[in-house]
C-alpha positions, 0 to 999 in steps of 0.5 A, a space after each residue: 973565798 967569796 968576792 970581797 972577802 979581802 977588802 980592808 975598807 969600803 965606802 957607802 953609796 951616797 943618796 937615797 936608796 929605795 926599799 925595792 933595792 934593799 929587798 933585792 940586795 937582801 934576797 940576793 945575800 939569802 940566796 945560793 948566788 951569793 957565794 958562801 963558804 961559812 954561815 958568817 954572812 947570816 951571823 953578821 946580819 943578825 949581829 947588825 940587827 941585834 945592834 941597831 939600838 946599840 949606838 952612842 951620841 945624842 941621836 943615832 950615830 949609826 956606828 956600831 964598834 967592832 966590839 959590839 958587833 962581834 960580841 953579839 956575833 960570838 954570843 949568837 954562835 956560842 950555843 949553835 957550836 957548843 951546845 947544838 954542835 952545828 958545823 958552820 963551814 963547807 969543808 975545804 979539804 983542810 979543815 971542816 971547822 970555821 975560825 970561830 968554831 976553832 976558837 970556842 973548841 980551844 977555849 972548851 979544851 982549856 976550860 971544859 966547864 965552859 961547855 955547859 954554861 951561857 956565853 954571858 956567864 963566862 968570866 968577863 975577862 975571858 969573855 972579853 978576850 974571846 970577843 977580841 979574838 973572834 973580832 980579829 980572826 973573823 971580821 976579815 973574812 966577812 966584813 968585806 964579803 958582806 959589803 961586796 954583796 950589798 954593792 956598798 949600800 949597807 955600810 962603810 967600814 975600815 978593818 984598821 978602824 973601830 967599827 962600821 958605819 951604817 948607811 942611814 937609809 939601810 938603817 931605816 930599812 932595817 928598823 922598819 923590817 927587822 922582824 921580817 929580815 931576821 926570820 928570812 936570815 934564819 931560814 937561809 942559815 937553816 938551809 945552809 946548815 942542812 947541807 953541811 950537818 948530819 941529820 942527827 943535829 939538824 932537828 928543829 933547826 929554826 928553833 935552835 937559831 932563834 934560841 942562839 941568843 939566850 935571854 938572861 934569867 937573872 934579872 936581880 940587879 934590875 929588880 934591886 935598883 928599880 924597887 930598892 933604889 928607885 922606890 918602884 914598889 907599885 906594878 907599872 901597869 896596874 898600879 897595885 902594890 907589889 908583893 910578888 915582883 916580876 921584872 918585865 921587858 917593856 919592849 919584848 926581848 924578842 924584839 930588842 935582844 937587850 937587857 937594859 935598865 931603860 927597858 925594864 919595869 916592875 910588874 905584878 904577876 898577872 900583868 906580866 903574864 897578861 902582857 907576855 910578848 905583847 907591846 904596851 899601849 902608847 900611854 905607857 910609853 909616855 910614862 916609861 920615858 918620863 920614868 927614864 928621865 928621872 932614873 937617869 938622874 940617879 947618876 950611879 956607875 951602874 945607871 950610867 952605863 945602862 944609859 950610855 946608848 939611850 936617847 929620849 925617843 928610843 923607846 917610842 921609836 922601838 914601839 913603833 917598829 915593833 908594832 909595824 913588825 907584827 907585835 900585838 898591843 896589850 
């Protein structure tokens, strides 16, 4: 097992940490020098990146619950295991499958129809049960190991607690370089997978990793809230009355990896197609922030849940980091 795998808690280093130190640590984890029997370290890094905007409180609390952390972890692995049949562990003579693969295979043996559906389409009670099992069985094998690799610079944790607390300097670094870190993580993950899988399943590995967390196709509930309940009847971008309605991620989904009401606007087909994977101009950031202030006043259970992790400056922060990560302004 990698050094640190059996740690049950860990503190975080105090004081400033510069960017060169973080790049050195990330590059170490991505290299062969960091001991790995499974892809879990790559999976946990991706899950942390996917949860950067998923904290509660008046400001970024830097706390990520194990439920959210391993909810993303399970979702990210679902397609890799059930759709692409990619093995995630170096054989140890006892088993050729990692614990998360065993959990998923047991589920499909119990419910064969689940093999053909996205993770988000699994019935909620069963999905929560699986996430709980993944969190319980997988976190003890990776949270301590990754903590040790990052030399106490990334997060503090207690396996008996509810989640991890990100170092504020690590949080800022990951926000600033989110896109670059994600690409490097995919590349290192793909190299590891090539070692342990047959050639027949490693075709287009990077594409498979990028598509591991699928974008939900059914956005009708967001359309209903914005169009029918909030009476958004005009295109958010050009202002023309909507005949055909498109639901658009204001900050592209490829950056946020989240489907939240506060990041959705209604657009006409031409504006939505023209925007594509770009970020809107800054003038629209002020408009959506004002829209969100009004939307929160609906105070319905759905809106309250959707805005649980929302902060007043969230959209502008995301816009800034998306632009620094290479997203083009429309």
